Steps between C-alpha positions, in 0.01 A plus 500: 500500500126518435441647845763769436325600178163515677645715777662728242164539322322571829756765594464643148121505527515670839756753378296577189182552701677725750664704222161540332342613825779750569469659155119461479543306174185292443340271247807329357404142586658221698748398229635856474534522879698173514723606208553839663590338830734241351683754282509733800643222716774439244572873473494545878735206554735620226501851644589368845779288352641800312495704822654203684206484741306195614128460568475349847240247603302237319209714388498863614842604366452347156145633494620856563762466225232360268258784577773757434584333169131472411450870568786583265357275227149639552618860484694428181190347338279791611743756354538293181122493451467875552762613256 
């Protein structure tokens, strides 16, 4: 149980960092990156479930879903800040 939570946070951190690098979003801090990644992981997993798709593998598939979800969350926050 504890190990699953740690793995989820690590995937979230990695996804948040990758999403930030893809969008060139900087200076938000480690806590924001983890929150972004975790929310993105939840959104990515939910999106895959709604589309009846599955992320394959132990790390890469869920990571790609998390990065996609993190990008969506990051883009929403960028547009919300602008207008």
